[in-house]
LUMDREN-375520 format. One line per 2 residues: for each residue x, y, z of N, C-alpha, C. Coordinates in steps of 0.05 Angstrom, whole numbers, plus 32768, in hexadecimal, padded with zeros to 4 digits. Layout:
BEGIN
X:Y:Z:X:Y:Z:X:Y:Z; ...
***
This chain:
BEGIN
8011:7FE8:8000:8000:8000:8000:8012:8019:8000; 800C:802C:7FEE:801C:8044:7FEC:8014:8057:8003
8028:8066:800C:8021:807A:8021:8013:8091:8015; 8004:80A0:8025:7FF6:80B7:801B:8009:80CC:8011
8020:80CF:801D:8034:80E3:8015:803E:80DC:7FF9; 8042:80C3:7FF2:804C:80BB:7FD8:8039:80C3:7FC1
8020:80C6:7FC7:800C:80CC:7FB2:800A:80EA:7FAD; 8017:80FB:7FBD:8014:8117:7FBA:8027:8122:7FA5
8020:8139:7F97:8033:8146:7F86:804C:814E:7F95; 8062:8151:7F87:807C:8156:7F94:807C:816E:7FA7
806E:8183:7FA0:806E:819B:7FB2:8060:8195:7FCC; 804A:8187:7FCA:803B:8180:7FE3:804B:816B:7FF3
8057:8158:7FE5:8067:8144:7FF3:807E:8152:8003; 808B:8166:7FF7:80A0:8174:8005:8095:8183:801C
807D:818F:8019:8070:819E:802F:806B:818B:8046; 805F:8174:8040:8059:8161:8055:8072:8158:8063
8086:8151:8053:809F:8146:805E:80AE:815B:806F; 80AF:8174:8065:80C0:8188:8072:80B2:8198:8088
8098:819C:8085:808B:81AF:8097:8076:81A3:80AB; 8067:8190:80A1:8051:8187:80B2:8059:8176:80CA
806E:8166:80CA:8075:8158:80E2:807A:816A:80FA; 8083:8183:80F5:8088:8196:810A:8071:81A9:8110
805C:81A7:8100:8045:81B9:8102:802C:81A9:810A; 8020:81B2:8120:8007:81A4:8128:7FF2:81A7:8112
7FE0:8193:8110:7FCC:8192:80FB:7FBA:81AB:80FA; 7FB7:81B8:8110:7FA5:81D0:8111:7FB3:81E9:8109
7FCD:81E9:8105:7FDB:8201:80FD:7FD9:8206:80DF; 7FD4:821F:80D7:7FD2:8225:80BB:7FEE:8223:80AE
7FEE:821D:8094:8006:821B:8084:8005:8232:8070; 801B:8240:806D:801D:8256:805A:801A:824C:803D
8008:8259:802E:8004:8251:8012:801E:8252:8002; 802F:8265:8008:8048:8267:7FF9:805A:824F:7FFD
8058:8241:8013:8068:8229:8018:805E:8212:8007; 8045:8213:7FFF:803A:81FE:7FEE:803D:8204:7FD1
8037:821D:7FC9:8037:8225:7FAD:8053:822A:7FA2; 8064:8235:7FB3:8080:823B:7FAB:8082:824B:7F91
8072:8260:7F8F:8073:8272:7F78:8060:826A:7F61; 8055:8252:7F62:8043:8249:7F4C:8027:8255:7F51
8017:8257:7F3C:7FFB:8260:7F3F:7FE8:8249:7F3D; 7FF1:8231:7F34:7FDF:821A:7F33:7FEE:8202:7F40
7FDE:81F2:7F4E:7FE9:81DA:7F5C:7FD6:81C3:7F58; 7FDE:81AE:7F4A:7FCC:8196:7F47:7FCD:8187:7F61
7FB5:817D:7F6A:7FB2:816E:7F83:7FA3:8155:7F7C; 7FAE:813E:7F84:7FA0:8124:7F80:7F91:811D:7F9A
7F77:8117:7F98:7F67:8110:7FAF:7F54:80FA:7FA6; 7F56:80E3:7FB3:7F44:80CC:7FAD:7F44:80C5:7F8F
7F5C:80C7:7F83:7F5E:80C0:7F67:7F56:80D5:7F53; 7F4C:80EC:7F5C:7F45:8102:7F4B:7F5A:8118:7F4D
7F5D:8127:7F37:7F70:813D:7F37:7F61:8157:7F3A; 7F68:8168:7F4D:7F5D:8182:7F52:7F73:8196:7F4D
7F6B:81AF:7F46:7F7F:81C4:7F42:7F79:81DB:7F56; 7F8D:81E1:7F66:7F8B:81F9:7F77:7F99:820F:7F68
7F8A:8225:7F64:7F94:823B:7F54:7F91:8255:7F64; 7FA6:8266:7F62:7FA6:8280:7F6E:7F9F:8294:7F58
7F8A:82A4:7F5C:7F81:82B7:7F47:7F93:82D0:7F48; 7F90:82E0:7F34:7FA0:82F9:7F34:7F98:830C:7F4A
7F81:8307:7F57:7F78:8318:7F6D:7F80:830B:7F88; 7F8E:82F4:7F87:7F97:82E7:7FA0:7F83:82D4:7FAC
7F6E:82CE:7F9E:7F5A:82BB:7FA8:7F62:829F:7FA1; 7F58:828B:7FAF:7F5D:826F:7FAA:7F45:8262:7F9D
7F4A:8252:7F88:7F34:8243:7F7B:7F3D:8226:7F79; 7F2C:8214:7F82:7F31:81F7:7F80:7F1E:81EC:7F6C
7F28:81E0:7F56:7F16:81D5:7F41:7F1E:81B8:7F3D; 7F0A:81A9:7F33:7F0F:818D:7F2C:7F13:818A:7F0F
***
């Protein structure tokens, strides 16, 4: 069985590996640490691909 971390895109995998073990689950994570300058981030969830996008106005949109 694959671990949940192995199924994540590389940026999220790095975030989980580097930041979350030291951060309680209730603590917010800075968007910049996930996006790393990108405006779109593909996210795999239950076999489906979603896209997290930052708009030019700084809003977040999650689409399937």
